CHARMM internal coordinates of N, CA and C (Angstrom, degrees):
IC EDIT
DIST 1 N 1 CA 1.4458
DIST 1 CA 1 C 1.5229
ANGL 1 N 1 CA 1 C 108.33
DIST 1 C 2 N 1.2960
ANGL 1 CA 1 C 2 N 115.22
DIHE 1 N 1 CA 1 C 2 N 122.92
DIST 2 N 2 CA 1.4562
ANGL 1 C 2 N 2 CA 119.72
DIHE 1 CA 1 C 2 N 2 CA 179.17
DIST 2 CA 2 C 1.5190
ANGL 2 N 2 CA 2 C 113.98
DIHE 1 C 2 N 2 CA 2 C 76.57
DIST 2 C 3 N 1.3425
ANGL 2 CA 2 C 3 N 117.58
DIHE 2 N 2 CA 2 C 3 N 9.28
DIST 3 N 3 CA 1.4579
ANGL 2 C 3 N 3 CA 120.83
DIHE 2 CA 2 C 3 N 3 CA -179.36
DIST 3 CA 3 C 1.5117
ANGL 3 N 3 CA 3 C 112.28
DIHE 2 C 3 N 3 CA 3 C -81.40
DIST 3 C 4 N 1.3194
ANGL 3 CA 3 C 4 N 114.95
DIHE 3 N 3 CA 3 C 4 N -177.70
DIST 4 N 4 CA 1.4573
ANGL 3 C 4 N 4 CA 121.03
DIHE 3 CA 3 C 4 N 4 CA -178.10
DIST 4 CA 4 C 1.5211
ANGL 4 N 4 CA 4 C 113.47
DIHE 3 C 4 N 4 CA 4 C -90.33
DIST 4 C 5 N 1.3224
ANGL 4 CA 4 C 5 N 117.82
DIHE 4 N 4 CA 4 C 5 N -17.00
DIST 5 N 5 CA 1.4583
ANGL 4 C 5 N 5 CA 120.97
DIHE 4 CA 4 C 5 N 5 CA -175.93
DIST 5 CA 5 C 1.5172
ANGL 5 N 5 CA 5 C 112.90
DIHE 4 C 5 N 5 CA 5 C -74.98
DIST 5 C 6 N 1.3092
ANGL 5 CA 5 C 6 N 114.60
DIHE 5 N 5 CA 5 C 6 N 171.14
DIST 6 N 6 CA 1.4594
ANGL 5 C 6 N 6 CA 121.61
DIHE 5 CA 5 C 6 N 6 CA 177.17
DIST 6 CA 6 C 1.5225
ANGL 6 N 6 CA 6 C 109.29
DIHE 5 C 6 N 6 CA 6 C -81.83
DIST 6 C 7 N 1.3239
ANGL 6 CA 6 C 7 N 118.05
DIHE 6 N 6 CA 6 C 7 N 127.93
DIST 7 N 7 CA 1.4715
ANGL 6 C 7 N 7 CA 119.38
DIHE 6 CA 6 C 7 N 7 CA 178.85
DIST 7 CA 7 C 1.5251
ANGL 7 N 7 CA 7 C 110.29
DIHE 6 C 7 N 7 CA 7 C -61.56
DIST 7 C 8 N 1.3134
ANGL 7 CA 7 C 8 N 115.92
DIHE 7 N 7 CA 7 C 8 N 141.42
DIST 8 N 8 CA 1.4604
ANGL 7 C 8 N 8 CA 119.34
DIHE 7 CA 7 C 8 N 8 CA 178.19
DIST 8 CA 8 C 1.5169
ANGL 8 N 8 CA 8 C 111.98
DIHE 7 C 8 N 8 CA 8 C -116.05
DIST 8 C 9 N 1.3051
ANGL 8 CA 8 C 9 N 117.20
DIHE 8 N 8 CA 8 C 9 N -12.41
DIST 9 N 9 CA 1.4577
ANGL 8 C 9 N 9 CA 120.43
DIHE 8 CA 8 C 9 N 9 CA 178.89
DIST 9 CA 9 C 1.5270
ANGL 9 N 9 CA 9 C 107.96
DIHE 8 C 9 N 9 CA 9 C -157.21
DIST 9 C 10 N 1.3064
ANGL 9 CA 9 C 10 N 115.53
DIHE 9 N 9 CA 9 C 10 N 144.21
DIST 10 N 10 CA 1.4529
ANGL 9 C 10 N 10 CA 120.49
DIHE 9 CA 9 C 10 N 10 CA 179.44
DIST 10 CA 10 C 1.5202
ANGL 10 N 10 CA 10 C 108.53
DIHE 9 C 10 N 10 CA 10 C -119.07
DIST 10 C 11 N 1.3011
ANGL 10 CA 10 C 11 N 116.11
DIHE 10 N 10 CA 10 C 11 N 149.19
DIST 11 N 11 CA 1.4624
ANGL 10 C 11 N 11 CA 120.75
DIHE 10 CA 10 C 11 N 11 CA 176.16
DIST 11 CA 11 C 1.5227
ANGL 11 N 11 CA 11 C 108.00
DIHE 10 C 11 N 11 CA 11 C -129.38
DIST 11 C 12 N 1.3044
ANGL 11 CA 11 C 12 N 115.43
DIHE 11 N 11 CA 11 C 12 N 139.05
DIST 12 N 12 CA 1.4549
ANGL 11 C 12 N 12 CA 120.40
DIHE 11 CA 11 C 12 N 12 CA 175.63
DIST 12 CA 12 C 1.5172
ANGL 12 N 12 CA 12 C 108.29
DIHE 11 C 12 N 12 CA 12 C -130.79
DIST 12 C 13 N 1.2761
ANGL 12 CA 12 C 13 N 115.04
DIHE 12 N 12 CA 12 C 13 N 155.46
DIST 13 N 13 CA 1.4571
ANGL 12 C 13 N 13 CA 120.16
DIHE 12 CA 12 C 13 N 13 CA 177.00
DIST 13 CA 13 C 1.5173
ANGL 13 N 13 CA 13 C 107.09
DIHE 12 C 13 N 13 CA 13 C -108.21
DIST 13 C 14 N 1.3171
ANGL 13 CA 13 C 14 N 115.06
DIHE 13 N 13 CA 13 C 14 N 125.14
DIST 14 N 14 CA 1.4563
ANGL 13 C 14 N 14 CA 119.88
DIHE 13 CA 13 C 14 N 14 CA -178.34
DIST 14 CA 14 C 1.5213
ANGL 14 N 14 CA 14 C 109.42
DIHE 13 C 14 N 14 CA 14 C -120.26
DIST 14 C 15 N 1.3075
ANGL 14 CA 14 C 15 N 114.78
DIHE 14 N 14 CA 14 C 15 N 151.95
DIST 15 N 15 CA 1.4624
ANGL 14 C 15 N 15 CA 118.43
DIHE 14 CA 14 C 15 N 15 CA 172.74
DIST 15 CA 15 C 1.5107
ANGL 15 N 15 CA 15 C 108.49
DIHE 14 C 15 N 15 CA 15 C -74.49
DIST 15 C 16 N 1.3215
ANGL 15 CA 15 C 16 N 116.09
DIHE 15 N 15 CA 15 C 16 N 142.16
DIST 16 N 16 CA 1.4678
ANGL 15 C 16 N 16 CA 120.74
DIHE 15 CA 15 C 16 N 16 CA 178.73
DIST 16 CA 16 C 1.5241
ANGL 16 N 16 CA 16 C 108.83
DIHE 15 C 16 N 16 CA 16 C -72.73
DIST 16 C 17 N 1.3091
ANGL 16 CA 16 C 17 N 115.69
DIHE 16 N 16 CA 16 C 17 N 131.24
DIST 17 N 17 CA 1.4587
ANGL 16 C 17 N 17 CA 121.46
DIHE 16 CA 16 C 17 N 17 CA 177.07
DIST 17 CA 17 C 1.5198
ANGL 17 N 17 CA 17 C 108.21
DIHE 16 C 17 N 17 CA 17 C -73.66
DIST 17 C 18 N 1.3114
ANGL 17 CA 17 C 18 N 116.78
DIHE 17 N 17 CA 17 C 18 N 133.42
DIST 18 N 18 CA 1.4622
ANGL 17 C 18 N 18 CA 121.74
DIHE 17 CA 17 C 18 N 18 CA 179.05
DIST 18 CA 18 C 1.5257
ANGL 18 N 18 CA 18 C 109.25
DIHE 17 C 18 N 18 CA 18 C -63.22
DIST 18 C 19 N 1.3186
ANGL 18 CA 18 C 19 N 116.54
DIHE 18 N 18 CA 18 C 19 N 109.82
DIST 19 N 19 CA 1.4614
ANGL 18 C 19 N 19 CA 122.20
DIHE 18 CA 18 C 19 N 19 CA -174.86
DIST 19 CA 19 C 1.5245
ANGL 19 N 19 CA 19 C 112.72
DIHE 18 C 19 N 19 CA 19 C -61.24
DIST 19 C 20 N 1.3212
ANGL 19 CA 19 C 20 N 117.18
DIHE 19 N 19 CA 19 C 20 N -23.10
DIST 20 N 20 CA 1.4657
ANGL 19 C 20 N 20 CA 119.65
DIHE 19 CA 19 C 20 N 20 CA 178.69
DIST 20 CA 20 C 1.5263
ANGL 20 N 20 CA 20 C 111.64
DIHE 19 C 20 N 20 CA 20 C -71.31
DIST 20 C 21 N 1.3398
ANGL 20 CA 20 C 21 N 117.15
DIHE 20 N 20 CA 20 C 21 N -11.58
DIST 21 N 21 CA 1.4590
ANGL 20 C 21 N 21 CA 121.05
DIHE 20 CA 20 C 21 N 21 CA -179.43
DIST 21 CA 21 C 1.5237
ANGL 21 N 21 CA 21 C 113.30
DIHE 20 C 21 N 21 CA 21 C -98.31
DIST 21 C 22 N 1.3323
ANGL 21 CA 21 C 22 N 117.59
DIHE 21 N 21 CA 21 C 22 N 0.80
DIST 22 N 22 CA 1.4606
ANGL 21 C 22 N 22 CA 119.93
DIHE 21 CA 21 C 22 N 22 CA 175.08
DIST 22 CA 22 C 1.5214
ANGL 22 N 22 CA 22 C 108.86
DIHE 21 C 22 N 22 CA 22 C -62.16
DIST 22 C 23 N 1.3271
ANGL 22 CA 22 C 23 N 116.15
DIHE 22 N 22 CA 22 C 23 N 143.01
DIST 23 N 23 CA 1.4626
ANGL 22 C 23 N 23 CA 119.11
DIHE 22 CA 22 C 23 N 23 CA -175.50
DIST 23 CA 23 C 1.5182
ANGL 23 N 23 CA 23 C 112.69
DIHE 22 C 23 N 23 CA 23 C -61.35
DIST 23 C 24 N 1.3281
ANGL 23 CA 23 C 24 N 118.11
DIHE 23 N 23 CA 23 C 24 N -36.89
DIST 24 N 24 CA 1.4657
ANGL 23 C 24 N 24 CA 118.12
DIHE 23 CA 23 C 24 N 24 CA -179.96
DIST 24 CA 24 C 1.5200
ANGL 24 N 24 CA 24 C 111.31
DIHE 23 C 24 N 24 CA 24 C -66.30
DIST 24 C 25 N 1.3301
ANGL 24 CA 24 C 25 N 116.92
DIHE 24 N 24 CA 24 C 25 N -35.81
DIST 25 N 25 CA 1.4683
ANGL 24 C 25 N 25 CA 121.24
DIHE 24 CA 24 C 25 N 25 CA 178.11
DIST 25 CA 25 C 1.5240
ANGL 25 N 25 CA 25 C 109.63
DIHE 24 C 25 N 25 CA 25 C -70.36
DIST 25 C 26 N 1.3169
ANGL 25 CA 25 C 26 N 116.38
DIHE 25 N 25 CA 25 C 26 N -42.72
DIST 26 N 26 CA 1.4632
ANGL 25 C 26 N 26 CA 119.67
DIHE 25 CA 25 C 26 N 26 CA 178.72
DIST 26 CA 26 C 1.5207
ANGL 26 N 26 CA 26 C 111.08
DIHE 25 C 26 N 26 CA 26 C -64.67
DIST 26 C 27 N 1.3264
ANGL 26 CA 26 C 27 N 116.72
DIHE 26 N 26 CA 26 C 27 N -36.90
DIST 27 N 27 CA 1.4650
ANGL 26 C 27 N 27 CA 119.97
DIHE 26 CA 26 C 27 N 27 CA 178.08
DIST 27 CA 27 C 1.5262
ANGL 27 N 27 CA 27 C 110.34
DIHE 26 C 27 N 27 CA 27 C -62.77
DIST 27 C 28 N 1.3256
ANGL 27 CA 27 C 28 N 116.70
DIHE 27 N 27 CA 27 C 28 N -40.98
DIST 28 N 28 CA 1.4719
ANGL 27 C 28 N 28 CA 120.73
DIHE 27 CA 27 C 28 N 28 CA 177.77
DIST 28 CA 28 C 1.5271
ANGL 28 N 28 CA 28 C 111.01
DIHE 27 C 28 N 28 CA 28 C -58.58
DIST 28 C 29 N 1.3370
ANGL 28 CA 28 C 29 N 116.05
DIHE 28 N 28 CA 28 C 29 N -33.00
DIST 29 N 29 CA 1.4729
ANGL 28 C 29 N 29 CA 120.98
DIHE 28 CA 28 C 29 N 29 CA 179.79
DIST 29 CA 29 C 1.5256
ANGL 29 N 29 CA 29 C 111.64
DIHE 28 C 29 N 29 CA 29 C -88.61
DIST 29 C 30 N 1.3229
ANGL 29 CA 29 C 30 N 117.00
DIHE 29 N 29 CA 29 C 30 N 3.04
DIST 30 N 30 CA 1.4647
ANGL 29 C 30 N 30 CA 121.78
DIHE 29 CA 29 C 30 N 30 CA -174.77
DIST 30 CA 30 C 1.5277
ANGL 30 N 30 CA 30 C 109.79
DIHE 29 C 30 N 30 CA 30 C 56.81
DIST 30 C 31 N 1.3393
ANGL 30 CA 30 C 31 N 115.00
DIHE 30 N 30 CA 30 C 31 N 46.84
DIST 31 N 31 CA 1.4614
ANGL 30 C 31 N 31 CA 122.20
DIHE 30 CA 30 C 31 N 31 CA -175.04
DIST 31 CA 31 C 1.5348
ANGL 31 N 31 CA 31 C 111.06
DIHE 30 C 31 N 31 CA 31 C -127.41
DIST 31 C 32 N 1.3303
ANGL 31 CA 31 C 32 N 115.99
DIHE 31 N 31 CA 31 C 32 N 47.46
DIST 32 N 32 CA 1.4623
ANGL 31 C 32 N 32 CA 120.70
DIHE 31 CA 31 C 32 N 32 CA 175.00
DIST 32 CA 32 C 1.5252
ANGL 32 N 32 CA 32 C 108.35
DIHE 31 C 32 N 32 CA 32 C -123.40
DIST 32 C 33 N 1.3219
ANGL 32 CA 32 C 33 N 116.80
DIHE 32 N 32 CA 32 C 33 N 84.91
DIST 33 N 33 CA 1.4660
ANGL 32 C 33 N 33 CA 119.34
DIHE 32 CA 32 C 33 N 33 CA -177.85
DIST 33 CA 33 C 1.5295
ANGL 33 N 33 CA 33 C 111.56
DIHE 32 C 33 N 33 CA 33 C -63.41
DIST 33 C 34 N 1.3142
ANGL 33 CA 33 C 34 N 115.68
DIHE 33 N 33 CA 33 C 34 N 145.04
DIST 34 N 34 CA 1.4665
ANGL 33 C 34 N 34 CA 121.62
DIHE 33 CA 33 C 34 N 34 CA 179.18
DIST 34 CA 34 C 1.5248
ANGL 34 N 34 CA 34 C 110.73
DIHE 33 C 34 N 34 CA 34 C -56.54
DIST 34 C 35 N 1.3127
ANGL 34 CA 34 C 35 N 117.47
DIHE 34 N 34 CA 34 C 35 N -36.70
DIST 35 N 35 CA 1.4706
ANGL 34 C 35 N 35 CA 121.18
DIHE 34 CA 34 C 35 N 35 CA -179.56
DIST 35 CA 35 C 1.5294
ANGL 35 N 35 CA 35 C 110.88
DIHE 34 C 35 N 35 CA 35 C -61.16
DIST 35 C 36 N 1.3226
ANGL 35 CA 35 C 36 N 117.42
DIHE 35 N 35 CA 35 C 36 N -40.03
DIST 36 N 36 CA 1.4614
ANGL 35 C 36 N 36 CA 121.39
DIHE 35 CA 35 C 36 N 36 CA 178.49
DIST 36 CA 36 C 1.5297
ANGL 36 N 36 CA 36 C 110.68
DIHE 35 C 36 N 36 CA 36 C -63.56
DIST 36 C 37 N 1.3202
ANGL 36 CA 36 C 37 N 116.51
DIHE 36 N 36 CA 36 C 37 N -46.07
DIST 37 N 37 CA 1.4592
ANGL 36 C 37 N 37 CA 120.88
DIHE 36 CA 36 C 37 N 37 CA -179.31
DIST 37 CA 37 C 1.5244
ANGL 37 N 37 CA 37 C 111.66
DIHE 36 C 37 N 37 CA 37 C -67.56
DIST 37 C 38 N 1.3294
ANGL 37 CA 37 C 38 N 116.88
DIHE 37 N 37 CA 37 C 38 N -38.74
DIST 38 N 38 CA 1.4637
ANGL 37 C 38 N 38 CA 120.98
DIHE 37 CA 37 C 38 N 38 CA 177.49
DIST 38 CA 38 C 1.5212
ANGL 38 N 38 CA 38 C 110.41
DIHE 37 C 38 N 38 CA 38 C -63.83
DIST 38 C 39 N 1.3230
ANGL 38 CA 38 C 39 N 116.98
DIHE 38 N 38 CA 38 C 39 N -43.26
DIST 39 N 39 CA 1.4590
ANGL 38 C 39 N 39 CA 121.60
DIHE 38 CA 38 C 39 N 39 CA 178.87
DIST 39 CA 39 C 1.5290
ANGL 39 N 39 CA 39 C 110.47
DIHE 38 C 39 N 39 CA 39 C -62.56
DIST 39 C 40 N 1.3208
ANGL 39 CA 39 C 40 N 116.93
DIHE 39 N 39 CA 39 C 40 N -44.53
DIST 40 N 40 CA 1.4608
ANGL 39 C 40 N 40 CA 120.59
DIHE 39 CA 39 C 40 N 40 CA 178.23
DIST 40 CA 40 C 1.5293
ANGL 40 N 40 CA 40 C 110.53
DIHE 39 C 40 N 40 CA 40 C -61.61
DIST 40 C 41 N 1.3205
ANGL 40 CA 40 C 41 N 116.84
DIHE 40 N 40 CA 40 C 41 N -45.31
DIST 41 N 41 CA 1.4648
ANGL 40 C 41 N 41 CA 120.82
DIHE 40 CA 40 C 41 N 41 CA 179.68
DIST 41 CA 41 C 1.5259
ANGL 41 N 41 CA 41 C 110.79
DIHE 40 C 41 N 41 CA 41 C -60.45
DIST 41 C 42 N 1.3232
ANGL 41 CA 41 C 42 N 117.20
DIHE 41 N 41 CA 41 C 42 N -40.39
DIST 42 N 42 CA 1.4764
ANGL 41 C 42 N 42 CA 120.47
DIHE 41 CA 41 C 42 N 42 CA 178.29
DIST 42 CA 42 C 1.5230
ANGL 42 N 42 CA 42 C 110.96
DIHE 41 C 42 N 42 CA 42 C -64.17
DIST 42 C 43 N 1.3297
ANGL 42 CA 42 C 43 N 116.58
DIHE 42 N 42 CA 42 C 43 N -43.40
DIST 43 N 43 CA 1.4623
ANGL 42 C 43 N 43 CA 120.14
DIHE 42 CA 42 C 43 N 43 CA -179.99
DIST 43 CA 43 C 1.5252
ANGL 43 N 43 CA 43 C 111.42
DIHE 42 C 43 N 43 CA 43 C -62.69
DIST 43 C 44 N 1.3186
ANGL 43 CA 43 C 44 N 116.71
DIHE 43 N 43 CA 43 C 44 N -43.22
DIST 44 N 44 CA 1.4670
ANGL 43 C 44 N 44 CA 120.32
DIHE 43 CA 43 C 44 N 44 CA 178.92
DIST 44 CA 44 C 1.5288
ANGL 44 N 44 CA 44 C 110.01
DIHE 43 C 44 N 44 CA 44 C -64.93
DIST 44 C 45 N 1.3283
ANGL 44 CA 44 C 45 N 117.21
DIHE 44 N 44 CA 44 C 45 N -44.60
DIST 45 N 45 CA 1.4681
ANGL 44 C 45 N 45 CA 120.92
DIHE 44 CA 44 C 45 N 45 CA 179.50
DIST 45 CA 45 C 1.5273
ANGL 45 N 45 CA 45 C 110.71
DIHE 44 C 45 N 45 CA 45 C -62.79
DIST 45 C 46 N 1.3314
ANGL 45 CA 45 C 46 N 117.34
DIHE 45 N 45 CA 45 C 46 N -44.01
DIST 46 N 46 CA 1.4673
ANGL 45 C 46 N 46 CA 120.75
DIHE 45 CA 45 C 46 N 46 CA 179.34
DIST 46 CA 46 C 1.5241
ANGL 46 N 46 CA 46 C 110.91
DIHE 45 C 46 N 46 CA 46 C -62.19
DIST 46 C 47 N 1.3246
ANGL 46 CA 46 C 47 N 116.39
DIHE 46 N 46 CA 46 C 47 N -40.77
DIST 47 N 47 CA 1.4586
ANGL 46 C 47 N 47 CA 120.26
DIHE 46 CA 46 C 47 N 47 CA 178.09
DIST 47 CA 47 C 1.5275
ANGL 47 N 47 CA 47 C 110.12
DIHE 46 C 47 N 47 CA 47 C -60.19
DIST 47 C 48 N 1.3165
ANGL 47 CA 47 C 48 N 116.52
DIHE 47 N 47 CA 47 C 48 N -48.36
DIST 48 N 48 CA 1.4607
ANGL 47 C 48 N 48 CA 120.06
DIHE 47 CA 47 C 48 N 48 CA -178.70
DIST 48 CA 48 C 1.5262
ANGL 48 N 48 CA 48 C 111.69
DIHE 47 C 48 N 48 CA 48 C -65.34
DIST 48 C 49 N 1.3293
ANGL 48 CA 48 C 49 N 117.31
DIHE 48 N 48 CA 48 C 49 N -36.58
DIST 49 N 49 CA 1.4689
ANGL 48 C 49 N 49 CA 120.11
DIHE 48 CA 48 C 49 N 49 CA 178.24
DIST 49 CA 49 C 1.5231
ANGL 49 N 49 CA 49 C 111.59
DIHE 48 C 49 N 49 CA 49 C -67.14
DIST 49 C 50 N 1.3370
ANGL 49 CA 49 C 50 N 117.54
DIHE 49 N 49 CA 49 C 50 N -26.11
DIST 50 N 50 CA 1.4600
ANGL 49 C 50 N 50 CA 120.91
DIHE 49 CA 49 C 50 N 50 CA -177.25
DIST 50 CA 50 C 1.5284
ANGL 50 N 50 CA 50 C 112.81
DIHE 49 C 50 N 50 CA 50 C -79.30
DIST 50 C 51 N 1.3184
ANGL 50 CA 50 C 51 N 117.48
DIHE 50 N 50 CA 50 C 51 N -11.61
DIST 51 N 51 CA 1.4607
ANGL 50 C 51 N 51 CA 120.94
DIHE 50 CA 50 C 51 N 51 CA -177.38
DIST 51 CA 51 C 1.5286
ANGL 51 N 51 CA 51 C 111.19
DIHE 50 C 51 N 51 CA 51 C -86.91
DIST 51 C 52 N 1.3250
ANGL 51 CA 51 C 52 N 116.30
DIHE 51 N 51 CA 51 C 52 N 147.48
DIST 52 N 52 CA 1.4685
ANGL 51 C 52 N 52 CA 118.06
DIHE 51 CA 51 C 52 N 52 CA 176.41
DIST 52 CA 52 C 1.5271
ANGL 52 N 52 CA 52 C 109.59
DIHE 51 C 52 N 52 CA 52 C -70.51
DIST 52 C 53 N 1.3192
ANGL 52 CA 52 C 53 N 117.07
DIHE 52 N 52 CA 52 C 53 N 151.61
DIST 53 N 53 CA 1.4661
ANGL 52 C 53 N 53 CA 119.04
DIHE 52 CA 52 C 53 N 53 CA 178.13
DIST 53 CA 53 C 1.5250
ANGL 53 N 53 CA 53 C 110.65
DIHE 52 C 53 N 53 CA 53 C -66.78
DIST 53 C 54 N 1.3030
ANGL 53 CA 53 C 54 N 115.47
DIHE 53 N 53 CA 53 C 54 N 152.63
DIST 54 N 54 CA 1.4635
ANGL 53 C 54 N 54 CA 121.43
DIHE 53 CA 53 C 54 N 54 CA 176.82
DIST 54 CA 54 C 1.5267
ANGL 54 N 54 CA 54 C 108.32
DIHE 53 C 54 N 54 CA 54 C -78.25
DIST 54 C 55 N 1.3143
ANGL 54 CA 54 C 55 N 115.96
DIHE 54 N 54 CA 54 C 55 N 138.81
DIST 55 N 55 CA 1.4671
ANGL 54 C 55 N 55 CA 120.45
DIHE 54 CA 54 C 55 N 55 CA 179.33
DIST 55 CA 55 C 1.5262
ANGL 55 N 55 CA 55 C 110.18
DIHE 54 C 55 N 55 CA 55 C -60.20
DIST 55 C 56 N 1.3193
ANGL 55 CA 55 C 56 N 115.35
DIHE 55 N 55 CA 55 C 56 N 146.10
DIST 56 N 56 CA 1.4638
ANGL 55 C 56 N 56 CA 121.23
DIHE 55 CA 55 C 56 N 56 CA -177.57
DIST 56 CA 56 C 1.5254
ANGL 56 N 56 CA 56 C 113.14
DIHE 55 C 56 N 56 CA 56 C -60.06
DIST 56 C 57 N 1.3327
ANGL 56 CA 56 C 57 N 117.17
DIHE 56 N 56 CA 56 C 57 N -26.11
DIST 57 N 57 CA 1.4651
ANGL 56 C 57 N 57 CA 119.40
DIHE 56 CA 56 C 57 N 57 CA -177.78
DIST 57 CA 57 C 1.5280
ANGL 57 N 57 CA 57 C 112.92
DIHE 56 C 57 N 57 CA 57 C -87.79
DIST 57 C 58 N 1.3227
ANGL 57 CA 57 C 58 N 117.37
DIHE 57 N 57 CA 57 C 58 N 6.66
DIST 58 N 58 CA 1.4675
ANGL 57 C 58 N 58 CA 122.10
DIHE 57 CA 57 C 58 N 58 CA 178.53
DIST 58 CA 58 C 1.5238
ANGL 58 N 58 CA 58 C 109.46
DIHE 57 C 58 N 58 CA 58 C -102.67
DIST 58 C 59 N 1.3316
ANGL 58 CA 58 C 59 N 117.10
DIHE 58 N 58 CA 58 C 59 N 138.78
DIST 59 N 59 CA 1.4677
ANGL 58 C 59 N 59 CA 119.37
DIHE 58 CA 58 C 59 N 59 CA -178.03
DIST 59 CA 59 C 1.5308
ANGL 59 N 59 CA 59 C 113.59
DIHE 58 C 59 N 59 CA 59 C -77.56
DIST 59 C 60 N 1.3307
ANGL 59 CA 59 C 60 N 117.54
DIHE 59 N 59 CA 59 C 60 N -10.80
DIST 60 N 60 CA 1.4563
ANGL 59 C 60 N 60 CA 120.54
DIHE 59 CA 59 C 60 N 60 CA -178.36
DIST 60 CA 60 C 1.5215
ANGL 60 N 60 CA 60 C 110.19
DIHE 59 C 60 N 60 CA 60 C -58.67
DIST 60 C 61 N 1.3063
ANGL 60 CA 60 C 61 N 116.70
DIHE 60 N 60 CA 60 C 61 N 128.88
DIST 61 N 61 CA 1.4525
ANGL 60 C 61 N 61 CA 120.98
DIHE 60 CA 60 C 61 N 61 CA 179.05
DIST 61 CA 61 C 1.5083
ANGL 61 N 61 CA 61 C 114.07
DIHE 60 C 61 N 61 CA 61 C 96.81
DIST 61 C 62 N 1.3185
ANGL 61 CA 61 C 62 N 117.25
DIHE 61 N 61 CA 61 C 62 N -9.62
DIST 62 N 62 CA 1.4623
ANGL 61 C 62 N 62 CA 118.93
DIHE 61 CA 61 C 62 N 62 CA 175.68
DIST 62 CA 62 C 1.5254
ANGL 62 N 62 CA 62 C 108.39
DIHE 61 C 62 N 62 CA 62 C -70.68
DIST 62 C 63 N 1.3085
ANGL 62 CA 62 C 63 N 117.67
DIHE 62 N 62 CA 62 C 63 N 156.57
DIST 63 N 63 CA 1.4692
ANGL 62 C 63 N 63 CA 118.77
DIHE 62 CA 62 C 63 N 63 CA 178.19
DIST 63 CA 63 C 1.5259
ANGL 63 N 63 CA 63 C 112.42
DIHE 62 C 63 N 63 CA 63 C -54.04
DIST 63 C 64 N 1.3294
ANGL 63 CA 63 C 64 N 116.94
DIHE 63 N 63 CA 63 C 64 N -37.94
DIST 64 N 64 CA 1.4660
ANGL 63 C 64 N 64 CA 120.49
DIHE 63 CA 63 C 64 N 64 CA -179.40
DIST 64 CA 64 C 1.5279
ANGL 64 N 64 CA 64 C 111.53
DIHE 63 C 64 N 64 CA 64 C -65.53
DIST 64 C 65 N 1.3213
ANGL 64 CA 64 C 65 N 116.77
DIHE 64 N 64 CA 64 C 65 N -42.06
DIST 65 N 65 CA 1.4638
ANGL 64 C 65 N 65 CA 120.62
DIHE 64 CA 64 C 65 N 65 CA -179.53
DIST 65 CA 65 C 1.5231
ANGL 65 N 65 CA 65 C 110.96
DIHE 64 C 65 N 65 CA 65 C -68.10
DIST 65 C 66 N 1.3165
ANGL 65 CA 65 C 66 N 116.49
DIHE 65 N 65 CA 65 C 66 N -41.23
DIST 66 N 66 CA 1.4673
ANGL 65 C 66 N 66 CA 120.25
DIHE 65 CA 65 C 66 N 66 CA 178.51
DIST 66 CA 66 C 1.5210
ANGL 66 N 66 CA 66 C 109.77
DIHE 65 C 66 N 66 CA 66 C -64.06
DIST 66 C 67 N 1.3184
ANGL 66 CA 66 C 67 N 116.80
DIHE 66 N 66 CA 66 C 67 N -43.60
DIST 67 N 67 CA 1.4660
ANGL 66 C 67 N 67 CA 121.19
DIHE 66 CA 66 C 67 N 67 CA 179.77
DIST 67 CA 67 C 1.5286
ANGL 67 N 67 CA 67 C 110.69
DIHE 66 C 67 N 67 CA 67 C -63.02
DIST 67 C 68 N 1.3326
ANGL 67 CA 67 C 68 N 117.81
DIHE 67 N 67 CA 67 C 68 N -42.96
DIST 68 N 68 CA 1.4633
ANGL 67 C 68 N 68 CA 121.25
DIHE 67 CA 67 C 68 N 68 CA 179.84
DIST 68 CA 68 C 1.5246
ANGL 68 N 68 CA 68 C 110.88
DIHE 67 C 68 N 68 CA 68 C -62.17
DIST 68 C 69 N 1.3229
ANGL 68 CA 68 C 69 N 117.27
DIHE 68 N 68 CA 68 C 69 N -43.33
DIST 69 N 69 CA 1.4674
ANGL 68 C 69 N 69 CA 120.53
DIHE 68 CA 68 C 69 N 69 CA 178.50
DIST 69 CA 69 C 1.5222
ANGL 69 N 69 CA 69 C 110.66
DIHE 68 C 69 N 69 CA 69 C -64.10
DIST 69 C 70 N 1.3176
ANGL 69 CA 69 C 70 N 117.02
DIHE 69 N 69 CA 69 C 70 N -40.25
DIST 70 N 70 CA 1.4613
ANGL 69 C 70 N 70 CA 121.04
DIHE 69 CA 69 C 70 N 70 CA 178.85
DIST 70 CA 70 C 1.5226
ANGL 70 N 70 CA 70 C 110.28
DIHE 69 C 70 N 70 CA 70 C -63.35
DIST 70 C 71 N 1.3262
ANGL 70 CA 70 C 71 N 116.96
DIHE 70 N 70 CA 70 C 71 N -42.85
DIST 71 N 71 CA 1.4629
ANGL 70 C 71 N 71 CA 121.12
DIHE 70 CA 70 C 71 N 71 CA -178.81
DIST 71 CA 71 C 1.5275
ANGL 71 N 71 CA 71 C 111.55
DIHE 70 C 71 N 71 CA 71 C -62.14
DIST 71 C 72 N 1.3328
ANGL 71 CA 71 C 72 N 117.69
DIHE 71 N 71 CA 71 C 72 N -32.08
DIST 72 N 72 CA 1.4637
ANGL 71 C 72 N 72 CA 121.18
DIHE 71 CA 71 C 72 N 72 CA 178.59
DIST 72 CA 72 C 1.5230
ANGL 72 N 72 CA 72 C 111.89
DIHE 71 C 72 N 72 CA 72 C -65.79
DIST 72 C 73 N 1.3235
ANGL 72 CA 72 C 73 N 117.17
DIHE 72 N 72 CA 72 C 73 N -22.82
DIST 73 N 73 CA 1.4612
ANGL 72 C 73 N 73 CA 120.95
DIHE 72 CA 72 C 73 N 73 CA -177.97
DIST 73 CA 73 C 1.5175
ANGL 73 N 73 CA 73 C 113.34
DIHE 72 C 73 N 73 CA 73 C -92.27
DIST 73 C 74 N 1.3276
ANGL 73 CA 73 C 74 N 117.66
DIHE 73 N 73 CA 73 C 74 N -5.97
DIST 74 N 74 CA 1.4655
ANGL 73 C 74 N 74 CA 119.55
DIHE 73 CA 73 C 74 N 74 CA -177.63
DIST 74 CA 74 C 1.4835
ANGL 74 N 74 CA 74 C 111.93
DIHE 73 C 74 N 74 CA 74 C -123.44
END
COOR INIT
IC SEED 1 N 1 CA 1 C
IC BUILD
């Protein structure tokens, strides 16, 4: 910390997310109000609308790129 070398790893301290508030857990309790989901959908849509479009010569957003990113998560 504060040295002259190049950092090779970073650590952060995060607050633990209350696991009882995960959507799958809330769904099990029948505790996912439509208003909450609608609000989340609006926020995600607004975020995406605020971004500049990807240049046509970039592969980002193609079905292949989306599929590859999805495969990395499963």
